[in-house]
N, C-alpha and C positions, 0 to 999 in steps of 0.2 A: 379502568376509569378514564373518562374522557377529559373532564375539566375539573379544576379546583379553583374555587372563588373564595378569597379571604376578605371578609368584611372588617375594615379597620376603623375604629372611632378616632377622630382626631382630637377629641377633648372629652371630658366627663359630661354626663347629662344628655348625650345625643340619642339615647334610647336604643343602644346597640342590641340588646336582647330582643326587643320588639321587632327591629329590622331583620334580625336573623330569622325569627319565627315567620315573618311575612314573606321573606325570600324563599324559605323552604316551602311554604304553602303555594306560592306562585308557581314554583317548579312542579309540585305535585299536581296542580291543576292541569298542567300541560302533559301529564303522563310521564314525566321524567323521574327516573329512579334517583333518590337523593340520600345523602348521609350528612351527619353533622359532627364536627369535632371542635372542642375548645381546648387548645394545647395546655394552657396554664389557667388554673382557677383564680378568679378574683379574690383578693384578700378580704376575708370576712372574720370579724372578731369571734374567737372561740370556735370557729368552724374552718379549719385550715384547708380542707379539700372540698368545701361546699361551693358550688357554682350555680347560680339561678338558672342560667340557660340550660345547663345539663338537667337539672331537676325538673324544670318545666317540660322539657321534651320527653323525659322518662315518664312523667305523669300523663301527658296529653297526646302522645303519639306511640307508634310501634317501632320507632327507630331504635336501633342498637347504638347507644351513645357511649363511646369510649370514655374512660375516666380521664380527667384532667390531671396534670401534675400539680401538686399542692404548691401554693405560692412560696412557702418557706423553703421548700426543696429547690425550686428554681432559683430563688435568691441566693441560697447557699452555694449552688453549683457555679453561678455567675461570679460570685465574690471569690471563689477559689480558682477561677480561670478555667472552669470546665464547661464553658459554653458549648463547645463542639460535642461533648458527650450528651449534654442536655438535648441538643438538636437531633442527634442520632436517636436518642430514646423517643423523642416526640415523633420522628419520622416512622419508627418501628410501630409505635402505637397507632399512628394514623393509617398506615397500610393495613394493619390487622383489622381495624375497625371499619374501613370504608371501601374495601376492595371490590365490592359488588355494585357500587353506585355509578350512575351516569355522571352525576355532578356532586362534588363534595363541597359543602359550605363550611368554612373555617372561620371562627369568630376570634378576632384579635383582642388583646388586652386594652383596657381603658387607661389612658395616661392620666395620672393624678399625683397628688403629693406622696402617696404611699409607694407607688412604683414609677419613679421618674424615668426608668430605663425602658418603659413599655414600648415606645416608638421604635427604638433600636431593636428590641427583641422581636417585635412584630415583623420588622423588615427581614431579620435573619430567618424567622420561621417561614415567611413567604418564599424566600429564596430556597430554603431547604425542601419545601413541599412543591416547588415550582408552581406557585399559585398566582393567579391574576388578582390584583388588589382593587377593591372598590372602597373608596373613602366614604365614611358616614359622618355627616356634619349637621349641626343645628344652628339656625341663623342667629338665635339669641337677639341681641340689640344691634348687631352689625348692620351696616349699610351694605348695599350690593357690592360696592367696591371693596369694602373690608372683608366680606365673605370670600370674594375672589382672591384677595391677597392671602387669606388663611389657607385656601385650597392650594395655591401655588407653593406656599411654604411647606405644607404637608406633603405635596407631591415631590418636592425637592428632597425631602427626608427619605423617600422611597425610590431614589435613583433618578428622579427627574423624568422629563418627557422622553428623553432619548432612550431610556431603558425599556419603554413599552410595557412595563409591568403594571402600572396603574391604568386601569381601563375605564374608569368612570367614578361618579360619586352619587350618593343618595342624600338628599336634603330632607331631614326629618323635622317634625314639629313646626311646620310653616304656619305662621299666624298665631303662635302661642301667646297668651297674655303677657305683655312685656312688663306689666306693673307688679307681677307676683314676686314676692321676696324669694330669695334663693334658700328656701328651707324645705325639708322633705314633705311636710304637710301642706305646702302652699298650692299644690296642684288640685286639691279638692275643690271642685266647682262650687261656688257660692259662699265660700268662707270670706272672700273679699268681694267688694262691689265690682260688678263687671266693668271692663274698660270701655271708654267711649268709642275706641276704634282699635282694630287689630291689623297687623300686617297681613296682607293677602297674598295669594299665590302669584298675582300679577307682578308684584315686586320681585319675587324670586325668579319668575320666568324671564326677567331681564338678564339673569345670569346666562341664559342660553346663548346670548350674543357675546358675552364676555368670558364665560367660564373656560379655563384651560382644559377642562375635562367634559366628556359627555355626561349630562345629567340623566341618569337612568331611573330616578325616582324622585318625585316631589310630593311629600306626604304632609297633608294639612293637619293641623292640630284638631283633635276631636275630644271634647270634654267628656263625652260619654265613656270613652275608653279608660278614663282614670277613675271612674266612679267605683268606690270600694263597696264591699258588702258590709252590712251592719255588723256582722260577726267580726270583721277585721278591726273596726273601731273598738268593739267590746274587748277584743283580745289586747289591743294596744293600751287601753286604759286599765286592764285587769279588772273589768267591771263585774259586779255581781248581777246575774240575770234574774230579773223579777218575773218576766214573762218571756219565754223563749220565742214562741210564735214562729214567724218566718225569718228569724235572725240570720239563717244561712243563705237566704236567697234575695232578700230585699237590698237594693242598691241605693247608695246615698249620692244625690246630685246637688244637695245644698245643705248647709248647716245654719240654723238660726238659734241665737241665744235669746231666750224669751225673758227679757228684762223689762220690757215696756208693758203698758196696759194691753189687755187682750184685744181691744178694738184696733190697736195699732200694729198688731202682729198677725191677726187671723188670716191675712192674705198670703202669709208664708206657710200656712198649713196645707201643703201640696204634696203630690206623690213624690217619693224619694227624698223628702226632707228629714234631716235629723233635728229634732227639737230638743234643745238643751235648756233645762229649767231646774230651779231649786225644787227638791222633793217636797217642800212645804208650800207649794203653789197649787192647791187643788183646782183653782180656776183654769189654769193652763192644762193640767192633766185631764180634767173633765172635757174641756174643749177639744183636746187632741183625740180623746176617745169618741166624742160625738162625730168628729170628722171621719174617724175610722169606721164607725158604724154606718156612715153615709157613703161608704165605698171608696174613700180616699186612702190610698195605700201609702200612709206615712212611713218613711224609711225606718225610723227608730225614735223612741222617746228616751232621752238620757236624763236621769235625775241626779242632781249634784247635792253635796252637803251631807251625804249619808242619811238623808231623811227618807224613811220608808213611806209608802202610800198608806194613809190611814185606813183601817179596816172597813169603815163604812163607805169610804170613797172607792176602795178596791172592789167592794161588792157591787157598787153602782157601775163600775167600769168593766165588770166581768164580760158582758157581751162584746165589748170592743176587743178585749184580750183574745176572745175566741175567733176574731177575724184574722188573727195572725200578727197583730201589732207587737213588735218586739219592745220590751221595756227593760232598761238596764240601770244600774245604780253605781255611783262612785262616791267616795268619801271626801274628795276635794271640793272646794267651793267653785262657783262658776268661773271666777277669774283664773284660778289655778288650772281648771279644766281647759280653758281657752289656751293657756300657755303650753300645757301638755300636748294639745292638739298639734302644735307647730312642729313637734318631733315625730309625728306620724309618717311612716314611710309609705308613700303612695305607689311604690312599684307593685306590679302585678304579683300577688302571692302565687307560689308554685302549685297550690291545690285549687286555685280558682279557674276551673276548666272552662266555664262559660266565658269569662273575660278573656282568657287566653285565645279561645276560638275567635272571638270578635276582633281582637287585635290582629291575629293572623290574617283573617279575611280582609280587614280594612287596609292593612299595609300592602298585601298582595295586589289589591285592586288599584293601587297607585304606583305600581312599578311599570316601567316601559315593557309592554308585552313583546315587542319585537326583540328586545334584548333577552328576555326570559326564554323565548322560543329558540333563540340562537344558541343558548347554552346546551341544548340537547341534540343539536343537529349532527354533531360529530360522532354520536354513539350509534353502533349497529345493534345494540341489545334490543330485544322485543320489549315493547312498553306494556305495562299492566295498568289498567284503569283503577287508580286508588279511590277511596271514598271521597276525599276532597275534590279530586278531578271529576268524579261522577257528578257531585253536587254542583260544581261549577258549570259543567257542560249542560246540566239540566236547566239552570237559570239562563244561560246564554241562548240555548235553543228556544226556550220559552219566550224570551224577549223578542227574538226574531219572529216567532209565531204571532205574537200580539193578539191573543184570543180573548173572547169575552166568556168568563166562567161564572156560573150561578152558584151561590152558596145558600141553600135553603135554611140553614141554621144561623140566620143573620144576626140574631141577638146573643149568640153564644160568645163569651169573652175571648176565647182563644181564636175563634173564627174571625171576629172583628179585627183583632190585632194582625192576624195573618193576611187578611184582605188589605189592610193598610200597607203592610210590608210589600206585598205583591204589587200594589198600585205605585208605591214610591220607587220601587226598584224596576218597574216596567216588566215584571214577570207575566202579568196578565191584567185584564180589565175586569176586576171583580164586581159582581152584582150581589148585594145582600138582600135577602127576603126577610121582611119583618117590619114592625112598627118603627118608623123613623125616630120618634122620640125616645123609645126604649134603646134603640141601637146607639144613638148619640149619648145617652146616659151611661150605657155600658162602656163606651169609649172613654168618656170623661173620668169614670172611676179608675181607669188604668192610666190616666194622665195622657190620653191620646186625643188628637184633634183630627177628625176625618176630613179629608179634602174632597174636592169635586171629582177626583179620580176614582173614588169609591162610590159606585152607584147604589142607591137604596130604592127598593120597590116595595110599596105597601101592599101586601097580599089582598087586603080587604077591597082595594080599589081595582084589582086586576083579575080576580078569580073568574068572574062571570064570563069574560070574553073567551075563555078556554073551554067552556062547557060543551058547546056545539062541536068543536074540533075533537074533543075527547070522546064524545058519543060516536062520532064518525069512525074514529080509530078502533073503537071497541064494539062496533055494531054487531059483529059476528058472535060476540059473547053476550049479547043482550043487554048491554049497559044502557040505563035510562038517564034522563037529565037529572032526576032527583038524586040518584046514586052518584052520578058524576059530580054534582055540587058537593055532596058529602065528602067524596074522596079528595076533591080539590081544597078542602079545609086543611089537609096535610100539605105543608110547604114543600115536602119532597116531591109529592105528586105534581104540585104546581110548577116547581122548577123543572121536572121532567117534561111537562107539557111545553114549557118555554123552549126546551132543547128540541123536542119533537117538531115544533113549529119553525125552527131555525132562528129563533131570536137570540139564543146564546150558543156557544160552541162546545160547552162541556159542563158537567155538573160534579160537584164534590160535596159529599155529606157523610155523616157517621160519627161526628164528635159527640152527639147525644142520642143518635138513632142506631138501631141494630143494623147489621149487614143486610138482613132480609128487608128491613124498611127502606134501605137505600136501593137495593138491586131489584126488588119485585116490580116497582113501577117502570123501571127501565126495560125489563124483559117484556112487560105488557105493552108499553107505548113506543119504545125505541126499536126493539127487536134486533136481530142479528144483521151483520153486514153482508152484502152480496158475496156469495161463495163461501161464507162461514157456516159450518154445520152445527156449531155449538158456541157457547160463551164460556170462557175459562178465565183464569187469573194467574198472575205472577207476583211474587215478592222480590224486591231488590234487597239482597242481604249485604250490608256494608261491613265486610270483614276488615281487619286492621290494614291489610295490604292490597286488597282487591275487592271487586263487587261481583257477587254471584247472583244468578237468577234461579228462583225456585218456582215450579209450577206443577200441578194446580193445587193450591193449599187452601182454597176458600169456596169453590163453587160446586164441582162435580164429585158426588160421593163415591161412585164406583164406575168409572168410565170403561167401556169395552175397548178392544184393541184398536178399532177404527177411531174412536174418540180420543184415545190416548195418543195415537199418531198425530191427530190434528192439534192436540194440546202441545205436543213437542214442536210442531212446525210454527204454531202461533208464538210460542215462547222464544224460539230461536229468532224469529223476525223482530220480536220486541227487544231482545238483547241487542241485535244489530242496530236497531233504530236509536238506541241510547248509547252507542259507542262501545259496546261490549262484544268482542269477537265470539260468536256462538260456537261452542263445542259441546254438543248435547249428549248427556249421559242419561240413559233410560234406567232408572234405579229399580233394583229388585233385591231379594234376599240371597240371590245366587248370581255368580259371575260367569258369563259365557255359557258353555254347555254342561256345567258341573251339576246343575240342579234340574229337577223335574217337578211337575205339578201344574195345576191350572193357572195359578197366579203368575208363575215365572213364564209359562207358555204365552200368557197374554202379553207380557212385556216383550218377549221375543218376537211375537207376531207384529206388535205395534212398531217395533224398531224396523222390521222389514218393510212394513207399509209406508212409514215415514221416509225411508230411503228411496222407495220407488216414486213417491209423490214429489220429493225434493232431493234429487241426486246432488244438488249443489251444496247441501248442508253436510257438516261433519257430525254424524250421529252414530252412537254405538250403544249396545245393550244386549242382554241385561248386564248391569254392573252393580256390584255392591257399593255402598257409599264410600267406604274407605278406598276401594280400588279406583273410584272415579276421581278422588281428590288428592290422594297421597301417591307421589311418584314411586316411593320405595315399595309400596304395596302393589301398585300397578305393574311394576316390573315382574313380580312373582305371579300375580293372578291373571293379568291380561297384557303380556309383553308386546303383542302385535297390535293393540288397540290404538287408533288415532286420537282417542278421547281420554282413556284411562290416565289418571294422574294429572290431567290438564283440563278437566271439565270446567266450563263456566256456566252451563245451563243444566239444571238437575230436574228431571221429570219423574215425579213420584207416581206409583201405580194406583193410588186411591187417595181420597181426602183424609182418611184416618192417618195414613202414613205421612202425607205431606204436611198437614196442619200440625201434627205432633212434632215432626222434625224441625219445622221452621221455628216453632215456639221454644223447643229445647235448645236449639242453637242460639237463638236470640237471647234468651234469658241466661243460659249457662255462660255464654261468652260475653254477655253485656254488650250486644251489638245493636246498631240501629237498623231497622228494616223499614223499607218504604213500600207500602201497598196495603191491601191487594189492588193491583191495577188490572182492570177488566180487559179482556181481549175478545175480539169477535163481535163487538157491538157496532151497530151502524153509526152511532155517535158516542163519544167517550163519557162514561159515568164511572166515578171511582169512589171507593169506600174508605173511611178512616177508622182507626181504632178509637174506642171511646176514651182511651187514655192518651190520645195523641197530644204531643207537644205542639206549640205554635210552629216550630221549625218543621215538624212532620207535615202539618197542614200546608205550609208554604210549598214544600217540595211536591206534595201530591197535586196541588194546583198547577205547579209547573209541568208535572207529568201529563196532566189532563190537557193543558194547552198544547203540548207537543203532539199528543195523540190527535188532537183536533186538526193540526196542520198536516198530518200524514194521511 
């Protein structure tokens, strides 16, 4: 192991768990092998060995997280004078758990009233593990000078500047609302009136001239990252669920106590709002349900006083319940409920994987990339591209490409949201095809406001100008103007014509269309790239610790040997283009020369043809799947193969095998797969699964933009 970095909080409330998660993500993005260790668990009532950082990483990552020492054991050993024994035990567990990593992240204890010795113990652990210390601080209400003084004091506690052990600091929660009371529930956005002004990053940046330490991260406050699920509030109140709906997924961005007349509250009936009202206020209940039926995704309706919705009112509100509106009931009155809210713990729950992912990505994006890159430079171990690193590289390459991508399913809700994300993050310049009024309505229902960066084109006003060009492209097939006009009524065909004419750089469709609907117009109008004998596809399979490429799993039913060789070459080039070192395994039911038959002979012949066409590629086959991916099997079945046990690109002999394998792996292992990405097209066209998530669409748009730049 090359480096050990210990993140040490200098006070309570600095968000040490979030900073640890973000640092791990930043390192993963750079292809650095990481590990995590929390030497001593934080003290939690009735849970002596429970630690939130450990539990979050066990739920949200594939890291092998060593157990922490329970707080009561550490306290007992220190009080008996057995500190050295404790440190030896910590070192043994550390070496056992993190010996394969390039960089180990160690999280220190939070100094508070319960463990006043935390700073001293953190220093002893850092020395024992030979760790470099990064201090984590929150500005709170301190001035720049006061924050500088706090850092100098903390630095002195860890050996001072002369020791060289403290290498930098991370400033978290910059610009957090200074008016919020110091209570657990105070972080919920909207419970209190927004401040007139917040401290900005510029004030913190003044530290760069004064700080005794390099500032390697300046992380702004982001209210969206503390938005809890409606489920979390329901659990906190011990509420009875009247209508479950989307209780698990809706997030709360504001809380409104509906004590005024309806006309003075209706403006607060907005996406992500928790509406708290007495259960005997049918006017508020019906108004909330009307808003839900009009597409407003209210976060949750909380009824107080133990009053159930009257049967006739419940019947009237049934359609709103069907939209997913969560409704819960508590027995306390509104005032008691408001008081109980103040004890809500707004820390990220260990099972909230979506929020954990967002926190990791956000914090990783605000760390000094030069520092992050420097951590992995001393390692000679080969790097494996992890799923977070792959997704990060996708977005970075797409930003550099800056391509215009058309989305024919312009009024589909997931597509609208993905387009806005791509525009705001600079991943692509999205073009939505559809009725502008309908697209804006769909956006508003999701609480979104489309900016000028998202271009909208009304198909009604643009179809006719492509009729002539389409007839010209398909004149050999006898296409007439009448048929062309009919086909252009399909937005996928219209988007494909825009791509054929060079008005956009790529096309993404399939959220509501079949694969055939997406690909057929492209094959007819775009056609294959120069030198490409066929069109094929690959899926990027995001395994827990690396990304694999599967081809062809979507296009060619039964390729012959020549076609299979071309698919292998196309897939290897695609892997290399996206940062994956291609080691190509030609998959069959037999390994090497052990099997005979037409199917295995085809794979053997395809392997030889691919090697002759591209001697620069590492290709081997036929290989069984287990021999291709498992080192111990490879040693027995193909000990001399340069690919067996180390394959990154898997080429299946036919569509039946490929499609079945990719779906079996994806569903059985609960993996994310990105694709199919088409190869061999003159211009990029890519398909979506009809069950695609917003994130899937975003990454497919990024793939398409990168293809367009290549």
